[in-house]
C-alpha positions as CSV (number, residue, x, y, z in Angstrom):
1,M,-14.5,35.7,6.0
2,E,-14.5,38.9,4.7
3,H,-17.4,38.0,1.8
4,G,-20.0,35.6,1.0
5,S,-20.3,31.3,1.7
6,Y,-21.7,28.9,1.7
7,C,-21.5,26.6,5.0
8,C,-22.5,23.0,5.6
9,S,-26.0,22.5,7.3
10,R,-24.7,20.1,10.1
11,P,-24.2,21.5,13.3
12,D,-21.3,19.9,14.3
13,C,-19.5,20.6,10.5
14,D,-17.3,23.6,10.0
15,F,-17.3,23.4,6.3
16,V,-17.1,26.5,4.4
17,I,-16.3,27.5,0.8
18,H,-16.7,30.8,-1.0
19,V,-19.2,31.8,-3.0
20,K,-16.7,32.3,-5.7
21,C,-14.8,28.9,-5.0
22,A,-18.4,27.0,-5.3
23,T,-19.2,28.4,-8.1
24,S,-15.9,28.3,-10.7
25,E,-15.5,26.7,-13.6
26,A,-13.4,24.5,-11.7
27,S,-15.7,23.5,-8.9
28,K,-18.2,22.1,-11.1
29,F,-16.9,18.7,-10.6
30,W,-17.5,18.8,-7.2
31,Y,-20.5,21.0,-6.7
32,N,-24.1,21.3,-7.8
33,V,-27.3,23.1,-7.1
34,T,-29.8,21.0,-5.1
35,E,-33.4,22.6,-3.8
36,F,-34.9,20.9,-1.0
37,E,-38.6,21.0,-0.8
38,N,-38.9,20.4,2.5
39,P,-35.1,21.0,4.3
40,N,-36.4,19.7,8.1
41,E,-36.2,16.0,5.5
42,F,-32.5,16.4,5.5
43,T,-31.5,13.0,6.8
44,D,-28.2,12.2,8.3
45,L,-26.5,9.1,7.0
46,D,-23.9,9.0,9.8
47,E,-27.2,8.5,12.3
48,F,-28.7,5.4,11.1
49,E,-26.5,4.1,8.3
50,N,-23.9,2.7,11.2
51,L,-22.6,-0.5,11.4
52,I,-24.6,-2.6,13.7
53,I,-21.8,-4.7,16.4
54,P,-23.1,-7.3,18.2
55,V,-21.2,-7.5,21.9
56,L,-21.1,-10.7,23.3
57,Q,-19.1,-9.2,26.6
58,E,-18.5,-5.8,28.4
59,I,-15.7,-5.1,30.5
60,K,-14.7,-1.9,32.3
61,V,-11.6,0.1,31.4
62,G,-11.1,2.9,34.3
63,D,-14.7,4.8,34.3
64,N,-15.6,3.7,30.8
65,V,-17.6,0.6,29.9
66,V,-15.5,-1.2,26.7
67,A,-16.7,-3.9,24.6
68,A,-14.6,-6.6,25.5
69,E,-15.8,-9.0,22.6
70,I,-17.8,-8.3,19.5
71,I,-18.6,-9.9,16.5
72,H,-17.5,-7.3,13.1
73,S,-19.2,-7.5,9.7
74,S,-15.3,-8.0,8.2
75,H,-14.5,-11.1,9.8
76,D,-17.9,-12.5,11.2
77,Q,-16.4,-16.2,11.4
78,H,-14.9,-15.4,14.5
79,S,-15.1,-12.9,17.2
80,L,-12.9,-10.2,18.2
81,T,-11.0,-9.2,21.5
82,F,-10.4,-5.7,22.7
83,N,-6.7,-5.1,23.9
84,D,-5.7,-1.8,25.1
85,E,-1.7,-2.5,24.9
86,I,0.1,-1.3,21.7
87,N,1.8,-3.8,19.2
88,F,3.3,-2.2,16.7
89,N,4.4,-5.5,15.3
90,K,0.7,-5.9,13.9
91,I,-0.9,-4.0,11.0
92,C,-4.9,-2.8,11.0
93,N,-7.2,-4.5,8.4
94,G,-8.9,-1.7,8.3
95,C,-6.6,1.3,7.8
96,L,-3.7,-0.9,7.2
97,M,-1.6,1.4,9.7
98,P,0.7,0.0,12.5
99,I,-1.1,-0.9,15.6
100,F,-0.4,2.5,17.7
101,S,-3.7,2.1,20.4
102,S,-6.2,0.2,21.3
103,F,-7.8,-2.7,19.0
104,Y,-9.4,-5.4,18.6
105,Y,-8.0,-8.9,17.5
106,C,-9.0,-12.4,16.6
107,S,-7.2,-14.9,18.5
108,C,-7.2,-17.4,15.4
109,C,-6.8,-15.4,12.7
110,D,-3.7,-12.5,11.8
111,F,-6.8,-10.2,11.7
112,F,-6.6,-6.6,13.8
113,L,-8.2,-3.8,13.8
114,H,-7.9,-0.1,15.4
115,K,-11.1,0.4,18.0
116,P,-11.9,3.7,15.7
117,C,-11.7,1.4,12.4
118,V,-14.1,-0.9,13.9
119,K,-16.7,2.0,14.2
120,S,-16.0,3.0,10.4
121,L,-19.8,3.4,9.3
122,R,-21.6,0.7,6.7
123,K,-22.9,3.7,5.0
124,T,-21.9,7.7,4.9
125,L,-21.3,10.9,2.7
126,L,-17.9,12.0,1.8
127,W,-17.3,15.9,1.2
128,F,-16.2,15.2,-2.8
129,S,-19.4,13.7,-4.1
130,Q,-22.9,13.9,-3.9
131,N,-23.8,10.6,-3.6
132,P,-23.3,8.1,-0.8
133,F,-20.8,5.7,-0.2
134,M,-20.7,2.0,1.1
135,L,-18.3,0.6,2.9
136,L,-16.2,-2.8,1.3
137,T,-14.2,-4.5,3.8
138,D,-12.2,-7.1,1.7
139,G,-10.1,-7.1,-2.0
140,I,-7.6,-5.2,-3.8
141,F,-8.0,-2.0,-5.3
142,K,-6.6,1.4,-6.8
143,C,-7.5,4.3,-4.6
144,W,-8.9,7.1,-6.5
145,L,-7.6,9.6,-4.2
146,C,-3.9,9.3,-3.5
147,E,-3.7,6.5,-6.2
148,Y,-2.2,3.5,-3.9
149,D,-2.7,0.2,-5.1
150,C,-4.5,-1.0,-1.3
151,S,-6.5,-3.6,0.8
152,G,-8.1,-3.1,3.8
153,F,-11.5,-1.0,4.6
154,S,-12.5,1.0,1.6
155,Y,-15.6,3.0,0.2
156,E,-16.9,2.8,-3.0
157,E,-19.5,5.6,-4.4
158,E,-23.3,4.0,-5.5
159,Y,-24.2,4.9,-8.9
160,S,-20.7,5.6,-10.3
161,D,-18.3,3.0,-12.1
162,G,-16.3,1.5,-9.8
163,L,-14.8,4.9,-7.9
164,V,-13.2,3.4,-4.5
165,V,-11.3,5.6,-1.7
166,C,-9.4,3.9,1.0
167,L,-10.0,4.5,4.4
168,Q,-7.4,6.5,5.3
169,C,-8.3,9.1,2.4
170,A,-12.0,9.0,3.2
171,T,-11.5,9.7,6.7
172,T,-9.7,12.6,5.6
173,P,-11.5,16.1,5.5
174,H,-11.3,18.5,2.7
175,S,-9.6,21.3,5.1
176,F,-7.7,20.5,8.5
177,T,-4.2,21.3,10.1
178,Y,-1.1,19.0,9.3
179,Q,1.7,19.3,11.8
180,T,5.1,18.8,10.6
181,K,8.0,20.8,12.5
182,E,5.4,23.7,12.1
183,S,1.4,23.3,11.9
184,H,-0.1,24.1,8.2
185,Y,-3.7,24.8,7.6
186,L,-4.4,23.1,4.3
187,F,-6.8,22.6,1.8
188,Y,-7.8,20.5,-0.9
189,D,-7.2,22.5,-4.3
190,V,-8.7,21.1,-7.3
191,E,-6.6,23.3,-9.5
192,N,-3.5,22.6,-8.0
193,R,-0.4,21.0,-9.8
194,S,2.6,22.3,-7.5
195,D,5.4,19.7,-6.8
196,C,4.7,18.2,-3.4
197,S,6.7,18.9,-0.2
198,A,6.9,15.2,0.8
199,C,7.8,13.3,-2.4
200,G,8.6,16.1,-4.5
201,R,6.5,14.7,-7.3
202,R,3.8,16.7,-9.5
203,R,0.4,14.7,-10.2
204,Y,-0.7,16.1,-13.5
205,N,-4.0,13.9,-12.9
206,E,-4.4,14.9,-9.0
207,S,-5.0,17.6,-7.1
208,S,-3.3,18.7,-4.3
209,N,-3.7,19.9,-0.6
210,I,-2.1,23.3,-0.3
211,C,-1.9,26.1,2.9
212,K,-3.0,29.3,2.2
213,D,0.5,30.9,1.2
214,G,0.9,28.2,-1.3
215,D,4.3,27.0,0.0
216,F,3.4,24.1,1.8
217,V,1.8,21.7,-0.5
218,L,0.8,17.6,-0.2
219,N,-0.5,15.6,-2.4
220,S,-3.5,12.9,-1.2
221,G,-0.9,9.8,-0.6
222,C,1.4,12.1,1.4
223,V,-1.4,13.4,3.7
224,T,-1.7,9.9,4.7
225,L,1.2,9.0,5.6
226,P,1.6,7.3,9.0
227,K,3.6,9.6,11.4
228,T,5.4,6.2,12.9
229,S,5.5,2.8,10.4
230,R,7.3,-0.6,10.1
231,H,9.1,-2.6,7.6
232,S,10.0,-6.0,7.5
233,C,14.0,-5.0,7.0
234,D,13.9,-3.6,10.7
235,E,12.5,-5.0,14.0
236,H,12.1,-1.1,15.2
237,P,9.8,1.3,14.3
238,L,10.4,3.8,11.9
239,K,9.8,7.8,12.6
240,L,8.6,9.9,9.6
241,V,11.2,12.3,9.1
242,Y,10.3,15.6,7.6
243,G,13.5,16.3,5.7
244,D,17.5,15.8,6.3
245,S,19.6,18.1,7.8
246,N,22.8,16.2,7.6
247,D,24.8,17.6,4.8
248,Y,27.1,14.5,4.6
249,P,26.8,12.9,0.5
250,L,26.9,9.5,1.9
251,H,24.1,9.7,4.4
252,H,21.8,10.3,2.0
253,W,20.8,7.3,0.6
254,C,17.3,4.8,0.8
255,D,18.5,1.6,2.7
256,I,15.9,-0.7,0.3
257,C,16.1,0.6,-3.4
258,E,20.1,1.9,-2.6
259,K,19.3,5.0,-4.6
260,E,20.6,8.6,-3.8
261,R,17.1,10.2,-2.1
262,D,16.8,14.1,-1.8
263,S,17.8,15.4,1.7
264,K,15.0,18.1,1.1
265,L,12.4,15.4,0.9
266,W,10.5,13.4,3.5
267,F,11.6,9.7,4.5
268,Y,11.6,6.9,7.2
269,H,14.0,6.7,9.7
270,C,15.2,4.0,12.1
271,N,17.2,5.8,15.4
272,A,18.5,2.4,16.5
273,F,20.6,1.3,12.9
274,Q,20.6,4.9,11.5
275,M,18.7,3.4,8.4
276,C,16.8,5.5,5.8
277,F,13.6,4.1,4.2
278,Q,11.4,6.1,1.4
279,E,8.1,4.1,0.1
280,Y,5.8,1.3,0.8
281,P,2.7,-0.4,-0.4
282,F,-0.4,-0.5,1.2
283,I,-1.4,-4.2,0.5
284,K,-1.0,-6.5,3.6
285,F,0.6,-9.7,3.1
286,G,-2.2,-12.3,2.8
287,S,-4.8,-10.2,1.3
288,K,-7.1,-11.7,-1.2
289,Y,-7.6,-10.4,-4.9
290,K,-9.8,-11.5,-7.5
291,Y,-9.1,-11.7,-10.7
292,K,-11.3,-11.1,-13.7
293,N,-9.6,-14.1,-15.8
294,H,-8.8,-16.6,-13.1
295,S,-11.6,-18.9,-11.6
296,H,-9.3,-19.0,-8.0
297,L,-8.4,-16.5,-5.7
298,L,-5.1,-14.8,-5.5
299,T,-2.9,-14.1,-2.3
300,F,-0.8,-11.0,-1.9
301,V,2.7,-12.4,-0.4
């Protein structure tokens, strides 16, 4: 950087922000001045607030020792077993993404967790708030960042009135590289209200992730879209496509809503049957929900 900046005090974090950006009127919502009486007393929540995961059995996978059977606090009625085979027919109960990597599963229930989701911290700090966040592992909620209705793991801010973010948004950093056909280095811009390059929408109550040149913008909901997904209407995995090069008008239709789609925007495509899909809910079937005026739990179907 050519000018003065603030940087994160943690050695493993490369977060940097210009002085003028940190002190701008728009940034007052995100940053404030903090004085430590003793800087050495600063403690890293990530080091001592991790989940305690009882390991019942270990196995050796290659040169590594892996927990083969564990008890996880989100599903403590049964143990979870390790599996390193891809199973794209199943959905992770933590991040709501398809299983495309190592995971843990319950042999008695339809419950699955990616290996990284198992290690989700019980209490952590997120880049956009001064307050710690506590992990919640059940319920249905609206994510404060992406505005999707979600189930699965979430983080709720302490000392706030119900500010909740989904696990996907919680693990997305302030700045990062997003790979499409090209590499785009994006940063969170609280003032940006440009049209999203993925869905074409402009959300006036939501900030965006934007590249330096300003010609590539993603809202928080599109940043977390999986590269590969599933739909009950198709037995094959669906690939995220960054715009359609096919100029044939009859090709530009969504096979779910049966409406015309913009060929410049992103969509999901099945190579086997040439089917195209657009929007998805982020709620797993079977999720339980407590409605305030009803005495019983409601099930998402």
